[in-house]
N, C-alpha and C positions, 0 to 999 in steps of 0.2 A: 870661254866661248869656243875656242878651237876644239876642245874636247867634245863639246856638245855637237858641233858640226861634224866631227869625225864619226861620232856615234850615229848621227842621223844618216850619214852617207853609208855606213855599214848596214844599217837597218834597211835602207833603200835597196842596197845590193842584194840582201837576203830576200827581200820581197820580189825583186826582179828574177832571181834564181828560182824561187818557188813558182812563180808564174810560168817560167820556162819549162820546169819539170812537170807541170800539171797539164800541159797542152794535150789535147785529144784530137785525133783525126776526125774531121767533120765539124769541129767547133769553129765555125766561120766568124762568129762575132766575139770570140775570145772571152766568154763568160764562164768557162770551165765546164760547161755541159754541152751535150749534143742533143738538140731538140729541133722541132719543126721550124723554130725561129731561125736556125742556121740555114735551113733549106731556102727560106724566104730571103735571107741575107744574100745567098748566092744568086738567086733570081734578080734581086735588086742590083747586084754587081753587074750582071749581064746587061741590065737595062741602063747602067751608068749611074746608079743611085746608091753606091756602096757607102756605108757609114765610116766614121773615123776608126772604129775598132775592127774593121775587116781584116782577117788574118788569111792572107793568100795561101800560105803553106798548108794550113789546116783545112782550108776550103777546097784545095786542089786534091780531092779524094783519090782520083785515079792517077795522080802524079804525071800528067801530060803537059805540065807547065802552062795550062790554060784553064780559065774558069768557064765552064759550059753547063748546059742543063744536065749533062751526065753526072756532074758533081752533085747537083741538087738531088738527083735520083739516088746517088750513092749515099748521101746523108740520110735519106729516108730509109734506105736499106739497113744502115747502121742502127737507126732507131728501132726498126722492126726486129732486129737481131739482138737487142738488149745492150746497145751502146758498147759493143765489143767486150763485154764481161764474160770471161771463160765460164762455161756452164755445161752441164749434162742435160740433154733433151731426151725425154721418153715420148715417142710418137705412137699413139694407140690407133688401132684400126678404125675406130669411130671418129678419128680426126682430132681427138683431144691431145694436147701437148702439155707435158709437165716439165718444169725446169728446176734444176738443182745447181746452185752456184758452186763452182769448184773450190771456192774459199771454204766451203763447209766439208770438203774432202769426202764427197759421196763415194761409197764403195759398192760395186755391183757384184752380186753373187746369184747363184741359181739353186733353188731348193724345191723339190716336189712339184716341178712344172711351173714354178713361179720365178719371175725376175724380181729380185729383192734389192732395193736401194736403201743403204744405211748411211746416215750421217750421225754427227755427235748428238743430235736432238730428236731425230725421227727415224722410222723404219717403215718403208712403204713397199707393198708387194703387188705385182702385176701378173695375172695369168699369162703365160707365154703365148697362148692362143689368141690373146687380145692385143699383143704388142706387134706393131709393124716393124719397128726398129728403134734402137737408141743410139745416139751419137754425141760427139763432143763438138761444141761450137766455140770459136775464138780461142783455140788452144795454141800456145806458143810452140815454137820448134823444140824448145827444151822441155819436153813433156814431163821429165822427172821432177820438175819443180812443182807440178800440179797434182801429184799423186803421192800415196804413202811410200814408206821406205821400200827399197827393192826387196822383193821376195814376200812381202806381206799380202799383196794382192795384184793380180794381173789386170791391167786396164786395156780396153779395146777402143781404138779410134777408127772410125769408118770413113772412107773416101770412095764413094761410088761402090764398085764391086771389090774393093780392096780393104782388108782388115790389117791394122798395125797393132800388134800386141806388145805393150811395154811391161817391163818388170818380170820378164820370163827368165828364170834362173838358168845359168849355163848348165847344160846337160839335161834340162827338162825337155819333154817331148810335146810338140804342138801338132795335133792331128786334124785333118779335114775329112769330114764324112758327108756322104750324100744323104738324101731324105730316106733312103732304104737302109741306112746303117752301114753301107759299104765304105771302107777306108779308101780315100782317094789320094791322100798326100800326107807325108810326115816330115816335120822339120825339127831339128834338134837345136835348142836354144844355145846361144853363145854368150849370153849376158847383155846382148844388144837387142833392140826391138826386132820382133819377128813379123815379116810381112807375108800375108796369105792373100792370093788373088784368085777370083773365079771368073775373070774376064773371058777366058778361053773356054769356059764350061757352059753347058746349057742352062737356060733359065730354070729356077727352082729354089728349093730350100736346102741350105747347107748348115752343118753344125761344125764349129771349131772347138776342140776340146784340149785343155791343158790342165794337168793336175785335177783338182776337183771343180774346175770352172768350165762351163760350156757356153759358147756364144752362138747365137742364131744369126744367119746371114741369108737374106732373101734376094735373089737376083731376078729382076723382072725385065 
């Protein structure tokens, strides 16, 4: 009997640990998913009707140690952004957005005026003239875990008017060009991410080139 009880306690501990490690920001009702039900759960908490499964830490999306309507809005934003799943987003000028999970290791290249997205199972081409921008969403600080081995492909991460290029080999050149083809800036890679900013430059179209890859940046 003692052996059975010990085994049951161990199983219970494993289940508890599993529940702790699968928590997600915004999962207010603790069901392991972030859905509109969680936003409703937050509203109910504000009204004083929270259920027994209410998870304060996960519901407090903005981490201000209070449950307010801002947290409900934050949960809705998480849902709209794909529940925090790292992904590549291609935004076209017609408003269409295409999504590629980073778990599929999408590789971006440019060929004959086309943006080419290649995964293990698909290859999709977009005319550069039709692409407004592409960017990465919900990417962790350690971006090397979300991209191929160093040197196999340079990945671009955009934040406003700043580009961060990862996997640039030491000694490689990263060049910024204006829309007229004029060279504006050159940076030599050191093995660490290279940051290019056009914050101080006029609005317009810029091209960042390294090796055989070119990235288009539009400042508006």
